[in-house]
N, C-alpha and C positions, 0 to 999 in steps of 0.2 A: 427542545430536542427536535421539534418539527421544523423549526427554522434552520437548524444545523443540517438536517436530512435534506431539505430542499436545496440548501447551498451546495452540499456535496453532489447531489443529483445534477444540478446545473453545471457545476465545474466539470464533472465527468463528461457530460454531454458536450460541453464546449471544446473538449480536447478529443472527442470522438470515442469515448469509452462508456460502457455500461457501468452501473454502480458496482457489481461484483468484480469487474475487471479493474476499476479504479481502486477498490479496496485492496486488491491483490498487489497492484503496483506500489501502493503506499506502504504496504507491509514489507516489501522486498528491498528495504534499505540495505540489508545484508542478505546473502544467500540463506535460504531456509528450506528445510526438509518439507516435502509435500504434506506429510502427516501432521507436522507441527503447524503448518499454515492452516490446514483444515480445522485443527483445534482452536487456533487463534480466531479464525473467521466464524467459528461455531457452525460448521457445516460438515457434511459427509465427505470423506476423502474422494469419492467419485466426482463430486462437484468441483473440487480443486483440480482433478485430472482434466475435466472438461474445460475449465478456465485456462489451465496451463496449455492445453492443446491449441486453443484459439490464440492465446498470446504468443505462443511459439510460432504458429503459422504466420502471424503478423510480424515476426522477427523481433519481438519485444523481450523475449526471455528464452533461455535454453535450460535444458535439464543436464545436470552434470552429476557424475558419481560423487557421493559423499566420501571424502577421504577417511572419515572415522568409521564408516560402515558402507562398503561397496554395494551392498544390496539396496541401500536407500539412495534416493535421488534428491539433489538440491536444485531448487529453482533459482536461477541467477539471471539478473537483468542484463541484456545486451546493451551496447552503447545507445542504440535506438530506444530501448526501453528506459534507460537512464534519462535520456533527453525528454521523453514523454512524461516521465515521473516528475522531472523538474518543472515542466510546463504546467502539470496538474497542481503541483505544490504552489507555484506562483499564482495560478488562477484561484486556488483556494484562499490565498491571502487577500484577494481583492473582495472587499465587502463582506468579510467573514463576520457572521453574527457574533456579537459579544466582543470580539477582539478588534474590530475595525476602529475602535476609539483609542486603542493602545498604541504607544510608540513602538519602534522596532525592538528596543531592549525589553520592553514589557512583553511583547509578543514572543520573543525568544524564551523569556522566563516562563511564560504560560505553556509553551510547547514542552519545555523540560519538565514542568510539573505534570502535565498530562501524560507524558511518557513514563514518568515515575509512577503515576497512579495506575497506568495500564500494566506495568510490570513491577509489582510490589517486591519481587525477589531481588530487584536491583541489578539484574543482568542486562 
């Protein structure tokens, strides 16, 4: 776990992000409510607000009304945010502890398994 944490720290720094900002970009593959993101990141909603404020100021995401509940806000990556997320994902793939010995198909399978383990409901 320590090697994985060091790798994520290094990858985040290489693309100009702090670790919490990198985690947020990685989670925003799809638009997500701020409250749900806070639960996923295991932090207080006010912490997500601060992260969103900074990422929005950098032009990496925007807040949009949730069509299912206009009182809620969705965090949505901008085109600039999508590009940075892709750069981060590519950087994470370089020298990734454990997975660097796997071929591309094996890495894809590992990612799918990790996503399934992260979301046991299958959503």
